[in-house]
C-alpha positions in Angstrom: 0.0 0.0 0.0 1.1 3.5 -0.7 4.9 3.3 -1.4 5.5 0.0 0.5 6.5 -3.2 -1.4 6.3 -6.6 0.1 7.2 -10.0 -1.5 4.3 -12.4 -1.7 5.3 -15.7 0.2 2.8 -18.1 -1.2 1.6 -19.5 2.1 -1.7 -20.9 1.1 -4.3 -20.3 3.7 -7.4 -21.7 2.0 -10.6 -19.9 1.2 -11.2 -17.9 4.3 -14.1 -15.5 4.6 -13.1 -12.0 3.7 -13.7 -9.0 6.0 -16.0 -6.2 5.2 -14.0 -3.7 3.5 -14.5 -0.2 5.2 -12.5 3.0 5.4 -11.4 1.8 8.8 -9.9 -1.4 7.5 -8.2 0.7 4.8 -6.7 2.9 7.4 -5.5 -0.1 9.4 -3.9 -1.8 6.4 -2.1 1.5 5.5 -0.9 2.1 8.9 0.4 -1.5 9.4 2.0 -1.6 6.0 3.7 1.8 6.4 5.0 0.7 9.8 6.3 -2.6 8.3 8.0 -0.8 5.6 9.9 1.3 8.2 10.9 -1.9 9.9 8.4 -1.6 12.8 5.4 -3.6 14.1 1.9 -2.6 14.8 -0.4 -2.2 17.7 -4.1 -2.1 16.6 -6.1 -0.4 19.3 -9.8 -0.3 20.0 -12.7 -1.8 22.0 -13.1 -5.6 22.2 -14.8 -7.2 19.2 -14.0 -4.6 16.6 -11.8 -6.7 14.3 -8.3 -5.8 15.2 -6.9 -9.3 15.3 -9.0 -10.4 12.1 -7.7 -7.3 10.4 -4.0 -8.4 11.0 -4.9 -11.9 9.9 -6.6 -10.7 6.8 -3.6 -8.4 5.9 -1.2 -11.4 6.4 -3.4 -13.5 4.2 -3.4 -10.9 1.5 0.5 -10.9 1.5 0.6 -14.8 1.5 1.9 -15.0 5.2 0.8 -17.3 7.8 -0.4 -15.4 10.9 -0.2 -17.2 14.3 -2.4 -15.6 17.0 -1.3 -16.0 20.7 -3.6 -15.2 23.5 -1.4 -13.7 26.2 -2.1 -14.1 30.0 -0.3 -13.8 33.2 0.9 -17.5 32.9 3.3 -16.8 30.0 6.9 -16.2 31.0 9.9 -14.8 29.4 11.3 -18.0 28.2 8.0 -19.1 26.5 7.8 -15.8 24.7 11.4 -16.1 23.5 10.6 -19.6 22.1 7.5 -18.2 20.4 9.7 -15.4 18.7 12.4 -17.8 17.6 9.7 -20.1 16.1 8.0 -17.2 14.4 11.2 -16.1 12.9 12.3 -19.5 11.8 9.2 -20.3 9.9 8.6 -16.8 8.6 5.1 -16.4 10.0 3.6 -13.2 11.5 2.9 -13.1 15.3 -0.2 -11.5 16.6 -0.3 -11.3 20.4 -3.8 -10.8 21.6 -4.2 -9.2 25.1 -0.5 -8.4 25.3 -1.5 -6.0 28.2 -2.4 -9.1 30.4 1.3 -10.1 30.6 3.0 -9.4 33.9 5.0 -6.3 34.0 8.3 -8.1 34.4 7.5 -10.2 31.3 6.6 -7.2 29.3 9.7 -5.5 30.4 11.9 -8.4 29.4 10.0 -8.9 26.1 10.5 -5.1 25.2 14.2 -5.7 25.7 14.3 -8.8 23.5 12.2 -7.0 20.7 14.2 -4.1 19.7 13.4 -3.2 16.2 16.8 -2.7 14.5 17.9 -2.2 10.9 20.4 -5.0 11.2 17.5 -7.5 11.4 18.9 -9.8 13.9 17.4 -11.1 17.2 19.3 -12.8 20.1 17.4 -15.1 22.5 19.1 -17.2 25.1 22.3 -17.2 23.1 20.6 -18.1 19.9 21.0 -15.7 17.1 18.2 -15.8 14.5 18.1 -13.7 11.3 14.9 -11.9 10.4 13.6 -12.0 6.8 10.7 -9.6 6.6 9.0 -11.0 9.7 6.7 -8.8 11.6 5.5 -9.2 15.2 2.0 -7.5 15.7 0.7 -6.8 19.1 -2.9 -6.4 19.7 -4.1 -4.9 23.0 
């Protein structure tokens, strides 16, 4: 969208029902694609049940990406999040973290230290170095 260019990754997701196309979904797609073009992620915000997660899943499907949704709660620890990130990067999927605000503060702090969007596209988790290839981590509150 706009001046952003993405490669289609041919991850077949089947014939999923499409979202209703509104100016709000256009705005969401535009904001997310521009953020991804700049090497950042996105954080759709709004009331429950308004389609934030579905919009991220739909955009991923349009670009041929698998989108994995993780429902966060206080039971998730730093090691679990690290394993999730490494898995996402290795398989090239997008991560959508639903209810990210439910994580404990210590976990959120550690995760924010782990996810530092850098132009060098490299992540380090528990001594494991993983190269990023156009992988986007989306956080939904």
